DSSP file (Angstrom, degrees, kcal/mol; ACC not computed):
  #  RESIDUE AA STRUCTURE BP1 BP2  ACC     N-H-->O    O-->H-N    N-H-->O    O-->H-N    TCO  KAPPA ALPHA  PHI   PSI    X-CA   Y-CA   Z-CA
    1    1 A M     >        0   0    0      0, 0.0     4,-1.2     0, 0.0     3,-0.1   0.000 360.0 360.0 360.0 -31.4   60.7 -208.2   24.9
    2    2 A T  H  >  +     0   0    0      1,-0.2     4,-1.8     2,-0.2     5,-0.2   0.760 360.0  62.9 -73.9 -23.5   58.1 -207.0   27.3
    3    3 A E  H  > S+     0   0    0      1,-0.2     4,-2.3     2,-0.2    -1,-0.2   0.950 102.4  48.3 -64.8 -47.0   59.3 -203.3   27.0
    4    4 A S  H  > S+     0   0    0      1,-0.2     4,-1.8     2,-0.2    -1,-0.2   0.821 108.6  54.8 -65.6 -31.7   58.5 -203.2   23.3
    5    5 A V  H  X S+     0   0    0     -4,-1.2     4,-1.2     2,-0.2    -1,-0.2   0.950 110.6  44.4 -66.2 -47.3   55.0 -204.6   23.9
    6    6 A E  H  X S+     0   0    0     -4,-1.8     4,-1.6     1,-0.2     3,-0.2   0.885 111.4  55.0 -63.8 -40.1   54.2 -201.9   26.5
    7    7 A H  H  X S+     0   0    0     -4,-2.3     4,-1.6     1,-0.2    -1,-0.2   0.885 105.8  51.6 -61.8 -38.5   55.7 -199.2   24.1
    8    8 A K  H  < S+     0   0    0     -4,-1.8    -1,-0.2     1,-0.2    -2,-0.2   0.797 105.0  56.7 -70.9 -27.8   53.4 -200.4   21.3
    9    9 A R  H  < S+     0   0    0     -4,-1.2     4,-0.4    -3,-0.2    -1,-0.2   0.866 109.9  44.7 -71.1 -34.3   50.3 -200.0   23.7
   10   10 A I  H >X S+     0   0    0     -4,-1.6     4,-1.3     1,-0.2     3,-1.2   0.860  99.4  71.1 -75.4 -38.1   51.1 -196.3   24.4
   11   11 A D  G >< S+     0   0    0     -4,-1.6     3,-0.5     1,-0.3    -1,-0.2   0.850  94.5  50.5 -55.9 -43.2   51.9 -195.3   20.8
   12   12 A P  G 34 S+     0   0    0      0, 0.0     4,-0.3     0, 0.0    -1,-0.3   0.786 112.6  49.3 -68.9 -21.7   48.3 -195.5   19.5
   13   13 A W  G X> S+     0   0    0     -3,-1.2     4,-1.3    -4,-0.4     3,-0.6   0.677  87.9  84.9 -87.5 -18.7   47.0 -193.3   22.4
   14   14 A L  H XX S+     0   0    0     -4,-1.3     4,-1.2    -3,-0.5     3,-0.5   0.880  88.3  49.7 -56.2 -43.6   49.7 -190.5   22.1
   15   15 A P  H 3> S+     0   0    0      0, 0.0     4,-1.9     0, 0.0    -1,-0.3   0.845 107.1  57.5 -65.7 -27.8   47.8 -188.5   19.4
   16   16 A W  H <> S+     0   0    0     -3,-0.6     4,-2.3    -4,-0.3    -2,-0.2   0.784  98.7  58.9 -73.9 -26.8   44.7 -188.7   21.5
   17   17 A F  H <X S+     0   0    0     -4,-1.3     4,-2.3    -3,-0.5    -1,-0.2   0.895 107.0  47.4 -64.1 -41.2   46.5 -187.0   24.4
   18   18 A F  H  X S+     0   0    0     -4,-1.2     4,-2.3     2,-0.2     5,-0.2   0.926 111.8  50.0 -65.2 -44.0   47.2 -184.0   22.2
   19   19 A V  H  X S+     0   0    0     -4,-1.9     4,-1.8     1,-0.2    -2,-0.2   0.906 112.0  47.9 -58.9 -44.9   43.6 -183.9   21.1
   20   20 A L  H  X S+     0   0    0     -4,-2.3     4,-2.0     2,-0.2    -1,-0.2   0.884 109.6  53.7 -64.4 -40.7   42.4 -184.1   24.7
   21   21 A F  H  X S+     0   0    0     -4,-2.3     4,-2.0     1,-0.2    -2,-0.2   0.957 112.5  42.9 -60.3 -50.1   44.9 -181.3   25.7
   22   22 A F  H  X S+     0   0    0     -4,-2.3     4,-2.2     1,-0.2    -1,-0.2   0.810 110.3  56.3 -69.2 -29.8   43.6 -178.9   23.0
   23   23 A A  H  X S+     0   0    0     -4,-1.8     4,-2.0    -5,-0.2    -1,-0.2   0.873 108.2  48.6 -67.9 -37.0   40.0 -179.8   23.8
   24   24 A V  H  X S+     0   0    0     -4,-2.0     4,-2.1     2,-0.2    -2,-0.2   0.887 110.9  50.2 -69.1 -39.2   40.5 -178.8   27.4
   25   25 A V  H  X S+     0   0    0     -4,-2.0     4,-2.3     1,-0.2    -2,-0.2   0.914 112.1  47.9 -62.6 -43.3   42.1 -175.5   26.3
   26   26 A L  H  X S+     0   0    0     -4,-2.2     4,-2.5     1,-0.2    -2,-0.2   0.887 110.9  50.4 -67.0 -38.5   39.3 -174.7   24.0
   27   27 A A  H  X S+     0   0    0     -4,-2.0     4,-2.1     2,-0.2    -1,-0.2   0.897 111.0  48.5 -67.0 -38.0   36.7 -175.6   26.7
   28   28 A V  H  X S+     0   0    0     -4,-2.1     4,-2.3     2,-0.2    -2,-0.2   0.934 112.8  48.5 -70.0 -42.5   38.4 -173.3   29.3
   29   29 A N  H  X S+     0   0    0     -4,-2.3     4,-2.5     1,-0.2     5,-0.2   0.909 109.0  54.0 -61.7 -39.8   38.6 -170.4   26.7
   30   30 A G  H  X S+     0   0    0     -4,-2.5     4,-2.1     1,-0.2    -1,-0.2   0.917 108.8  48.6 -59.5 -45.2   34.9 -171.0   25.8
   31   31 A V  H  X S+     0   0    0     -4,-2.1     4,-2.3     1,-0.2    -1,-0.2   0.894 111.5  49.7 -61.9 -41.9   34.0 -170.6   29.5
   32   32 A M  H  X S+     0   0    0     -4,-2.3     4,-2.0     1,-0.2    -1,-0.2   0.865 110.1  49.9 -67.2 -35.5   36.1 -167.5   29.9
   33   33 A V  H  X S+     0   0    0     -4,-2.5     4,-2.4     2,-0.2     5,-0.2   0.898 109.5  52.4 -69.2 -38.0   34.5 -165.9   26.8
   34   34 A Y  H  X S+     0   0    0     -4,-2.1     4,-2.5    -5,-0.2    -2,-0.2   0.943 111.9  44.2 -59.5 -49.9   31.1 -166.7   28.1
   35   35 A F  H  X S+     0   0    0     -4,-2.3     4,-1.7     2,-0.2    -1,-0.2   0.864 112.3  53.5 -66.2 -35.8   31.7 -165.0   31.5
   36   36 A A  H  < S+     0   0    0     -4,-2.0     4,-0.2    -5,-0.2    -1,-0.2   0.935 114.3  41.1 -62.8 -46.3   33.3 -162.0   29.8
   37   37 A A  H >< S+     0   0    0     -4,-2.4     3,-0.9     1,-0.2    -2,-0.2   0.877 115.6  50.2 -69.0 -38.1   30.3 -161.5   27.6
   38   38 A A  H 3< S+     0   0    0     -4,-2.5    -1,-0.2     1,-0.2    -2,-0.2   0.776 111.8  47.4 -74.3 -24.0   27.8 -162.2   30.3
   39   39 A S  T 3< S+     0   0    0     -4,-1.7    -1,-0.2    -5,-0.2     2,-0.2   0.319  77.5 129.8-101.2   8.5   29.4 -159.8   32.8
   40   40 A W    <   -     0   0    0     -3,-0.9    -3,-0.0    -4,-0.2    -4,-0.0  -0.473  42.2-162.1 -65.8 127.8   29.8 -156.8   30.4
   41   41 A T        -     0   0    0     -2,-0.2    71,-1.5     2,-0.1    -1,-0.2   0.528  38.9-112.5 -91.0  -7.1   28.3 -153.7   32.1
   42   42 A G        +     0   0    0      1,-0.3     2,-0.4    69,-0.2    69,-0.1   0.410  67.7 141.6  93.3  -3.9   28.0 -151.7   28.8
   43   43 A V        +     0   0    0     67,-0.3    -1,-0.3    69,-0.1     2,-0.3  -0.589  21.7 137.4 -77.0 129.3   30.6 -149.1   29.7
   44   44 A E        -     0   0    0     -2,-0.4     2,-0.7    -3,-0.1     0, 0.0  -0.977  57.3-100.0-159.0 163.4   32.6 -148.2   26.6
   45   45 A T        -     0   0    0     -2,-0.3     2,-0.4     6,-0.0    -2,-0.0  -0.849  38.2-150.5 -89.8 115.1   34.1 -145.2   24.8
   46   46 A R  S    S-     0   0    0     -2,-0.7     5,-0.2     1,-0.2    -2,-0.0  -0.715  70.4  -2.0 -88.7 138.8   31.8 -144.2   22.0
   47   47 A Q     >  -     0   0    0     -2,-0.4     4,-2.1     1,-0.1     3,-0.3   0.929  66.3-179.4  51.4  61.9   33.3 -142.5   19.0
   48   48 A P  H  > S+     0   0    0      0, 0.0     4,-2.1     0, 0.0     5,-0.1   0.832  79.4  58.3 -61.2 -32.6   36.9 -142.4   20.2
   49   49 A Y  H  > S+     0   0    0      2,-0.2     4,-1.7     1,-0.2     5,-0.1   0.923 107.3  46.9 -63.6 -44.6   38.0 -140.6   16.9
   50   50 A I  H  > S+     0   0    0     -3,-0.3     4,-1.7     1,-0.2    -1,-0.2   0.900 110.6  52.6 -64.0 -40.7   35.5 -137.8   17.6
   51   51 A K  H  < S+     0   0    0     -4,-2.1     4,-0.3     1,-0.2    -1,-0.2   0.894 107.2  53.1 -60.1 -38.3   36.7 -137.5   21.1
   52   52 A G  H >< S+     0   0    0     -4,-2.1     3,-1.0     1,-0.2     4,-0.4   0.863 107.1  50.8 -67.8 -35.9   40.3 -137.2   19.8
   53   53 A L  H >< S+     0   0    0     -4,-1.7     3,-0.5     1,-0.2     4,-0.4   0.839 107.7  53.1 -69.5 -29.7   39.3 -134.4   17.5
   54   54 A D  T 3X S+     0   0    0     -4,-1.7     4,-2.2     1,-0.2    -1,-0.2   0.475  83.3  94.5 -78.6  -2.2   37.7 -132.5   20.4
   55   55 A Y  H <> S+     0   0    0     -3,-1.0     4,-2.3    -4,-0.3    -1,-0.2   0.900  83.9  47.8 -62.5 -44.4   40.9 -132.8   22.4
   56   56 A N  H <> S+     0   0    0     -3,-0.5     4,-2.1    -4,-0.4    -1,-0.2   0.895 111.1  50.4 -65.5 -39.5   42.3 -129.4   21.3
   57   57 A R  H  > S+     0   0    0     -4,-0.4     4,-1.9     2,-0.2    -1,-0.2   0.868 109.2  52.7 -64.0 -35.4   39.0 -127.7   22.1
   58   58 A T  H  X S+     0   0    0     -4,-2.2     4,-2.3     2,-0.2    -2,-0.2   0.926 108.4  49.7 -64.8 -47.2   39.0 -129.3   25.5
   59   59 A L  H  X S+     0   0    0     -4,-2.3     4,-1.8     1,-0.2    -2,-0.2   0.872 110.4  51.1 -62.5 -37.4   42.5 -128.0   26.2
   60   60 A D  H  X S+     0   0    0     -4,-2.1     4,-2.2     2,-0.2    -1,-0.2   0.867 108.6  51.0 -66.9 -36.4   41.4 -124.5   25.1
   61   61 A A  H  X S+     0   0    0     -4,-1.9     4,-2.3     2,-0.2    -2,-0.2   0.891 108.8  52.1 -67.9 -38.8   38.4 -124.6   27.4
   62   62 A V  H  X S+     0   0    0     -4,-2.3     4,-2.3     2,-0.2    -2,-0.2   0.911 109.5  49.0 -62.7 -41.2   40.7 -125.6   30.3
   63   63 A E  H  X S+     0   0    0     -4,-1.8     4,-2.2     2,-0.2    -2,-0.2   0.898 111.0  49.7 -64.7 -42.5   43.0 -122.7   29.6
   64   64 A R  H  X S+     0   0    0     -4,-2.2     4,-1.2     1,-0.2    -2,-0.2   0.891 111.2  49.8 -61.0 -41.2   40.0 -120.3   29.5
   65   65 A Q  H  X>S+     0   0    0     -4,-2.3     4,-1.2     2,-0.2     5,-0.6   0.892 109.5  50.7 -66.9 -40.8   38.7 -121.7   32.8
   66   66 A K  H  <5S+     0   0    0     -4,-2.3     3,-0.4     1,-0.2    -2,-0.2   0.911 107.3  55.0 -62.7 -41.1   42.2 -121.3   34.4
   67   67 A A  H  <5S+     0   0    0     -4,-2.2    -1,-0.2     1,-0.2    -2,-0.2   0.787  99.8  60.2 -63.1 -29.6   42.3 -117.7   33.2
   68   68 A L  H  <5S-     0   0    0     -4,-1.2    24,-0.6    -3,-0.3    -1,-0.2   0.901  93.5-148.7 -61.7 -41.9   38.9 -117.0   35.0
   69   69 A G  T  <5 +     0   0    0     -4,-1.2    -3,-0.1    -3,-0.4    -2,-0.1   0.645  36.7 160.1  78.3  16.1   40.5 -117.9   38.4
   70   70 A W      < -     0   0    0     -5,-0.6     2,-0.3    21,-0.1    21,-0.2  -0.332  23.8-159.3 -67.5 152.6   37.2 -119.3   39.7
   71   71 A A  E     -A   90   0A   0     19,-2.5    19,-2.4     2,-0.0     2,-0.4  -0.978   5.4-165.4-133.0 148.3   37.2 -121.7   42.6
   72   72 A A  E     -A   89   0A   0     -2,-0.3     2,-0.5    17,-0.2    17,-0.2  -0.969  13.3-157.5-134.7 148.0   34.5 -124.1   43.7
   73   73 A D  E     -A   88   0A   0     15,-2.2    15,-2.2    -2,-0.4     2,-0.4  -0.984  17.4-172.4-124.2 118.2   33.7 -126.1   46.7
   74   74 A L  E     +A   87   0A   0     -2,-0.5     2,-0.3    13,-0.2    13,-0.2  -0.920   7.5 171.2-117.5 135.7   31.4 -129.1   46.1
   75   75 A A  E     -A   86   0A   0     11,-2.3    11,-3.1    -2,-0.4     2,-0.6  -0.998  22.8-152.4-144.9 140.6   29.9 -131.3   48.8
   76   76 A L  E     -A   85   0A   0     -2,-0.3     9,-0.2     9,-0.2    84,-0.1  -0.965  25.0-178.8-113.0 120.6   27.3 -134.1   48.9
   77   77 A R  E     -A   84   0A   0      7,-3.0     7,-3.2    -2,-0.6    -2,-0.0  -0.908  32.7-100.4-122.4 147.3   25.6 -134.3   52.2
   78   78 A P  E     -A   83   0A   0      0, 0.0     2,-0.3     0, 0.0     5,-0.3  -0.355  45.2-178.4 -62.4 146.7   22.9 -136.7   53.5
   79   79 A D  E >   -A   82   0A   0      3,-1.2     3,-1.3    53,-0.1    52,-0.0  -0.944  42.2-108.9-143.9 160.8   19.4 -135.2   53.4
   80   80 A A  T 3  S+     0   0    0     -2,-0.3    -1,-0.0     1,-0.3     3,-0.0   0.782 121.4  47.4 -63.3 -25.6   15.9 -136.4   54.3
   81   81 A E  T 3  S-     0   0    0     -3,-0.0    -1,-0.3    52,-0.0     2,-0.2   0.391 135.3 -77.8 -95.3   1.7   15.0 -136.6   50.6
   82   82 A G  E <  S-A   79   0A   0     -3,-1.3    -3,-1.2    51,-0.1     2,-0.3  -0.671  90.4 -21.1 141.8 -85.5   18.2 -138.6   49.7
   83   83 A A  E     -AB  78 132A   0     49,-0.8    49,-3.4    -5,-0.3     2,-0.4  -0.972  53.7-136.5-155.0 155.4   21.3 -136.4   49.4
   84   84 A R  E     -AB  77 131A   0     -7,-3.2    -7,-3.0    -2,-0.3     2,-0.6  -0.976   9.4-149.2-122.3 130.9   21.9 -132.7   48.8
   85   85 A L  E     -AB  76 130A   0     45,-3.2    45,-1.5    -2,-0.4     2,-0.4  -0.885  17.4-168.6-100.3 118.8   24.6 -131.4   46.5
   86   86 A D  E     -AB  75 129A   0    -11,-3.1   -11,-2.3    -2,-0.6     2,-0.4  -0.901   5.0-174.8-112.3 135.0   26.0 -128.0   47.6
   87   87 A L  E     -AB  74 128A   0     41,-2.9    41,-2.8    -2,-0.4     2,-0.4  -0.996   8.0-168.5-131.7 129.7   28.2 -125.8   45.5
   88   88 A S  E     -AB  73 127A   0    -15,-2.2   -15,-2.2    -2,-0.4     2,-0.4  -0.970  12.6-170.0-113.0 131.6   30.0 -122.6   46.5
   89   89 A L  E     +A   72   0A   0     37,-2.5     8,-2.3    -2,-0.4     2,-0.3  -0.981   9.2 171.0-130.3 127.6   31.5 -120.6   43.6
   90   90 A V  E     -AC  71  96A   0    -19,-2.4   -19,-2.5    -2,-0.4     6,-0.2  -0.942  24.6-127.3-132.9 154.4   33.8 -117.6   43.9
   91   91 A D    >   -     0   0    0      4,-2.4     3,-2.1    -2,-0.3   -22,-0.1  -0.156  46.6 -77.5 -89.8-171.2   35.8 -115.6   41.4
   92   92 A A  T 3  S+     0   0    0    -24,-0.6   -23,-0.1     1,-0.3   -22,-0.1   0.770 133.4  50.3 -61.7 -26.8   39.6 -114.7   41.3
   93   93 A R  T 3  S-     0   0    0      2,-0.1    -1,-0.3     3,-0.0     3,-0.1   0.271 120.5-110.1 -96.0  13.7   39.0 -112.0   43.9
   94   94 A R  S <  S+     0   0    0     -3,-2.1     2,-0.4     1,-0.2    -2,-0.1   0.789  70.9 144.2  65.1  31.1   37.1 -114.4   46.1
   95   95 A L        -     0   0    0      1,-0.1    -4,-2.4    31,-0.0    -1,-0.2  -0.818  57.9-100.5 -99.1 143.5   33.8 -112.7   45.5
   96   96 A A  B     -C   90   0A   0     -2,-0.4     2,-0.8    -6,-0.2    -6,-0.3  -0.299  27.3-138.6 -64.0 139.6   30.7 -114.8   45.3
   97   97 A I        +     0   0    0     -8,-2.3     3,-0.3    29,-0.1     2,-0.2  -0.883  31.4 175.6-100.7 103.0   29.4 -115.6   41.7
   98   98 A A        +     0   0    0     -2,-0.8    30,-0.0     1,-0.2    24,-0.0  -0.628  49.2  41.9-105.6 166.6   25.7 -115.3   41.8
   99   99 A G  S    S+     0   0    0      1,-0.2     2,-0.2    -2,-0.2    -1,-0.2   0.672  76.4 138.7  76.4  20.4   23.2 -115.6   39.0
  100  100 A A        -     0   0    0     -3,-0.3     2,-0.7    48,-0.1    -1,-0.2  -0.571  55.2-123.4 -92.6 158.3   24.7 -118.5   37.2
  101  101 A R  E     -E  147   0B   0     46,-3.0    46,-2.6    -2,-0.2     2,-0.5  -0.905  35.1-171.6-101.2 121.2   22.9 -121.4   35.7
  102  102 A V  E     +EF 146 120B   0     -2,-0.7    18,-2.6    18,-0.6     2,-0.3  -0.944  11.5 176.4-124.3 130.7   24.2 -124.6   37.2
  103  103 A T  E     -EF 145 119B   0     42,-2.1    42,-2.9    -2,-0.5     2,-0.4  -0.943  13.6-155.1-125.6 151.3   23.6 -128.3   36.3
  104  104 A A  E     -EF 144 118B   0     14,-2.9    14,-2.5    -2,-0.3     2,-0.5  -0.989   4.6-160.9-128.4 121.1   25.1 -131.4   37.7
  105  105 A R  E     -EF 143 117B   0     38,-2.6    38,-3.0    -2,-0.4     2,-0.6  -0.894   8.3-153.2-101.8 126.6   25.2 -134.7   35.6
  106  106 A F  E     -EF 142 116B   0     10,-3.4    10,-1.8    -2,-0.5     2,-0.5  -0.901  12.5-170.8-102.9 124.9   25.7 -137.9   37.6
  107  107 A V  E     -E  141   0B   0     34,-2.8    34,-2.9    -2,-0.6     5,-0.1  -0.971  21.1-136.1-119.9 125.7   27.4 -140.6   35.7
  108  108 A R        -     0   0    0     -2,-0.5     3,-0.2     3,-0.3    32,-0.2  -0.704  14.8-156.2 -74.5 113.1   27.7 -144.2   37.0
  109  109 A P  S    S+     0   0    0      0, 0.0    -1,-0.1     0, 0.0     3,-0.1   0.662  87.1  36.5 -71.6 -12.9   31.3 -145.2   36.2
  110  110 A T  S    S+     0   0    0     29,-0.3     2,-0.4     1,-0.2   -67,-0.3   0.627 117.8  37.8-115.0 -15.2   30.6 -148.9   36.2
  111  111 A H    >   -     0   0    0     -3,-0.2     3,-0.5   -69,-0.1    -3,-0.3  -0.997  67.1-139.3-140.6 138.1   27.2 -149.4   34.6
  112  112 A E  T 3  S+     0   0    0    -71,-1.5   -69,-0.1    -2,-0.4    -5,-0.0  -0.505  77.5  47.7 -89.8 163.2   25.4 -147.6   31.8
  113  113 A G  T 3  S+     0   0    0     -2,-0.2    -1,-0.2   -71,-0.1   -71,-0.0   0.385  90.3  81.1  94.9  -3.4   21.7 -146.6   31.8
  114  114 A H    <   +     0   0    0     -3,-0.5    22,-0.1    -6,-0.1    -2,-0.1   0.411  57.6 125.4-113.2  -0.9   21.5 -145.0   35.3
  115  115 A D        +     0   0    0     -7,-0.1     2,-0.3    -4,-0.1    -8,-0.2  -0.245  32.6 170.6 -63.9 148.7   22.9 -141.5   34.4
  116  116 A F  E     -F  106   0B   0    -10,-1.8   -10,-3.4     2,-0.0     2,-0.4  -0.972  22.5-139.1-153.3 164.7   20.8 -138.5   35.4
  117  117 A E  E     -F  105   0B   0     -2,-0.3     2,-0.3   -12,-0.3   -12,-0.2  -0.970  12.5-170.0-133.3 144.0   21.0 -134.7   35.6
  118  118 A I  E     -F  104   0B   0    -14,-2.5   -14,-2.9    -2,-0.4     2,-0.4  -0.940  20.5-128.8-129.1 152.9   19.8 -132.2   38.1
  119  119 A A  E     -F  103   0B   0     -2,-0.3     2,-0.4   -16,-0.2   -16,-0.2  -0.855  23.9-135.9 -95.5 135.4   19.6 -128.4   38.1
  120  120 A L  E     -F  102   0B   0    -18,-2.6   -18,-0.6    -2,-0.4     2,-0.3  -0.783  18.0-127.0 -94.5 136.6   21.0 -126.6   41.1
  121  121 A E  E     -D  129   0A   0      8,-3.4     8,-1.7    -2,-0.4     2,-0.8  -0.590  18.7-118.5 -82.1 138.6   19.0 -123.8   42.6
  122  122 A D  E     +D  128   0A   0     -2,-0.3     6,-0.2     6,-0.2     3,-0.1  -0.696  30.8 178.0 -77.8 112.7   20.7 -120.4   43.2
  123  123 A L  E     -     0   0A   0      4,-2.8     5,-0.2    -2,-0.8    -1,-0.2   0.428  47.0-109.7 -92.9  -2.0   20.5 -119.7   46.9
  124  124 A G  E >  S+D  127   0A   0      3,-0.7     3,-1.2   -27,-0.1    -1,-0.2   0.000  92.9  63.5  90.5 161.8   22.4 -116.4   46.6
  125  125 A R  T 3  S-     0   0    0      1,-0.3   -28,-0.1   -29,-0.1     3,-0.1   0.800 130.6 -58.5  53.6  36.2   25.9 -115.3   47.6
  126  126 A G  T 3  S+     0   0    0      1,-0.2   -37,-2.5   -30,-0.2     2,-0.4   0.675 106.0 128.4  77.0  15.0   27.5 -117.8   45.2
  127  127 A R  E <   +BD  88 124A   0     -3,-1.2    -4,-2.8   -39,-0.2    -3,-0.7  -0.884  31.4 177.8-111.3 139.7   25.8 -120.8   46.8
  128  128 A Y  E     +BD  87 122A   0    -41,-2.8   -41,-2.9    -2,-0.4     2,-0.3  -0.970   2.5 178.0-136.2 148.1   23.9 -123.4   44.7
  129  129 A A  E     +BD  86 121A   0     -8,-1.7    -8,-3.4    -2,-0.3     2,-0.3  -0.992   7.6 177.0-151.4 155.2   22.1 -126.6   45.8
  130  130 A G  E     -B   85   0A   0    -45,-1.5   -45,-3.2    -2,-0.3     2,-0.4  -0.980  32.3-110.8-157.3 151.4   20.0 -129.5   44.5
  131  131 A I  E     -B   84   0A   0     -2,-0.3     2,-0.6   -47,-0.2   -47,-0.2  -0.732  28.5-148.9 -87.4 131.7   18.4 -132.7   45.8
  132  132 A V  E     +B   83   0A   0    -49,-3.4   -49,-0.8    -2,-0.4     2,-0.6  -0.906  17.8 178.4-108.1 120.2   20.0 -135.9   44.5
  133  133 A R        -     0   0    0     -2,-0.6   -51,-0.1   -51,-0.2    -2,-0.0  -0.810  17.3-168.8-118.1  87.1   17.8 -139.0   44.1
  134  134 A A        -     0   0    0     -2,-0.6   -19,-0.1     1,-0.1    -2,-0.0  -0.548  24.9-138.7 -80.1 140.2   20.1 -141.5   42.6
  135  135 A P  S    S+     0   0    0      0, 0.0    -1,-0.1     0, 0.0   -20,-0.1   0.734  91.2  26.9 -66.3 -23.6   18.7 -144.8   41.3
  136  136 A L  S    S-     0   0    0    -22,-0.1    25,-0.1     2,-0.1     2,-0.1  -0.999  81.1-124.8-139.5 140.7   21.5 -146.7   42.9
  137  137 A P        +     0   0    0      0, 0.0     2,-0.3     0, 0.0    23,-0.0  -0.415  66.8  55.4 -76.5 162.5   23.7 -146.1   45.9
  138  138 A G  E    S+ G   0 161B   0     23,-2.9    23,-3.1    -2,-0.1     2,-0.2  -0.826  88.8   2.0 122.1-156.5   27.5 -146.0   45.5
  139  139 A Q  E     + G   0 160B   0     -2,-0.3     2,-0.3    21,-0.2   -29,-0.3  -0.512  59.1 170.1 -76.2 132.9   30.2 -144.3   43.5
  140  140 A W  E     - G   0 159B   0     19,-2.6    19,-2.9    -2,-0.2     2,-0.5  -0.984  31.3-131.7-138.2 145.9   29.1 -141.7   41.0
  141  141 A D  E     -EG 107 158B   0    -34,-2.9   -34,-2.8    -2,-0.3     2,-0.6  -0.906  23.4-153.9 -96.0 126.9   31.1 -139.1   38.9
  142  142 A V  E     -EG 106 157B   0     15,-3.7    15,-2.0    -2,-0.5     2,-0.7  -0.897   8.1-167.9-105.4 122.8   29.5 -135.7   39.2
  143  143 A R  E     -EG 105 156B   0    -38,-3.0   -38,-2.6    -2,-0.6     2,-0.4  -0.915   8.9-164.4-113.0 107.6   30.1 -133.3   36.3
  144  144 A V  E     -EG 104 155B   0     11,-3.4    11,-2.0    -2,-0.7     2,-0.5  -0.759   4.0-167.2 -95.8 134.5   29.1 -129.8   37.2
  145  145 A F  E     -EG 103 154B   0    -42,-2.9   -42,-2.1    -2,-0.4     2,-0.5  -0.981   1.1-168.4-123.1 122.6   28.5 -127.2   34.5
  146  146 A V  E     -EG 102 153B   0      7,-3.2     7,-2.2    -2,-0.5     2,-0.5  -0.949   1.3-169.0-114.6 125.6   28.2 -123.5   35.4
  147  147 A A  E     +EG 101 152B   0    -46,-2.6   -46,-3.0    -2,-0.5     5,-0.2  -0.970  18.2 159.2-116.1 120.7   27.1 -121.0   32.8
  148  148 A H  E >   - G   0 151B   0      3,-2.0     3,-1.6    -2,-0.5   -48,-0.1  -0.932  51.9-111.4-134.4 152.6   27.5 -117.3   33.7
  149  149 A P  T 3  S+     0   0    0      0, 0.0     3,-0.1     0, 0.0    -1,-0.1   0.823 119.3  50.6 -55.4 -30.4   27.6 -114.1   31.6
  150  150 A S  T 3  S-     0   0    0      1,-0.2     2,-0.3    -3,-0.0    -3,-0.0   0.541 126.4 -51.3 -88.5  -3.0   31.3 -113.7   32.5
  151  151 A G  E <   -G  148   0B   0     -3,-1.6    -3,-2.0     2,-0.0     2,-0.3  -0.904  52.2 -85.5 158.1 175.7   32.3 -117.3   31.6
  152  152 A E  E     -G  147   0B   0     -2,-0.3     2,-0.4    -5,-0.2    -5,-0.2  -0.867  31.5-169.0-114.4 148.6   31.8 -121.0   31.8
  153  153 A F  E     -G  146   0B   0     -7,-2.2    -7,-3.2    -2,-0.3     2,-0.4  -1.000   2.0-168.2-142.2 136.1   33.1 -123.4   34.5
  154  154 A R  E     +G  145   0B   0     -2,-0.4     2,-0.3    -9,-0.2    -9,-0.2  -0.951   5.8 178.4-125.9 146.9   33.3 -127.1   34.7
  155  155 A L  E     -G  144   0B   0    -11,-2.0   -11,-3.4    -2,-0.4     2,-0.4  -0.991   7.4-166.7-148.8 136.9   34.1 -129.4   37.6
  156  156 A T  E     +G  143   0B   0     -2,-0.3     2,-0.3   -13,-0.2   -13,-0.2  -0.990  14.5 164.4-129.9 131.8   34.2 -133.1   38.0
  157  157 A R  E     -G  142   0B   0    -15,-2.0   -15,-3.7    -2,-0.4     2,-0.5  -0.978  34.2-126.6-140.6 153.1   34.3 -135.1   41.2
  158  158 A R  E     +G  141   0B   0     -2,-0.3     2,-0.3   -17,-0.3   -17,-0.2  -0.883  37.8 177.1 -97.6 128.8   33.8 -138.7   42.3
  159  159 A V  E     -G  140   0B   0    -19,-2.9   -19,-2.6    -2,-0.5     2,-0.6  -0.891  31.0-124.1-131.0 161.4   31.2 -138.9   45.2
  160  160 A A  E     -G  139   0B   0     -2,-0.3   -21,-0.2   -21,-0.2   -84,-0.0  -0.944  24.6-155.9-107.6 116.9   29.6 -141.7   47.2
  161  161 A V  E      G  138   0B   0    -23,-3.1   -23,-2.9    -2,-0.6   -78,-0.1  -0.821 360.0 360.0 -93.4 126.7   25.8 -141.4   47.1
  162  162 A P              0   0    0      0, 0.0    -1,-0.1     0, 0.0   -79,-0.0   0.497 360.0 360.0 -71.0 360.0   24.0 -143.1   50.0
């Protein structure tokens, strides 16, 4: 007889165990949503459809660049003013490419709002350089664009800025 009395004591609480379980699940999900929204760095792909349409043009530009046969050497070195970006550029016959207009865009891969661009000075004999004053130290993607009467050249590298 005592077993049925204890059994009757648990029965009214059984639905509340389910309610408590789902309340805990919802609370944990709420905490995870809060931290996901609070830690968002702002990095996203804007206009993915437009980027998809540009894909064929990007492939054509890569083929034109390969046909040029140009080669580049990019280095970031410490400097008294911050860091110095050095670029050496040669054509398919390993002759220096001088007289180009060169820009370097620095993109922070993990946070938006810190990107910047610098122009590299033509030092002659296919060498270009510019001083980098990054707002934050750490990893940056450098996108170099070279415009020359005989063609265009693009180069992307990941560098560590001191």
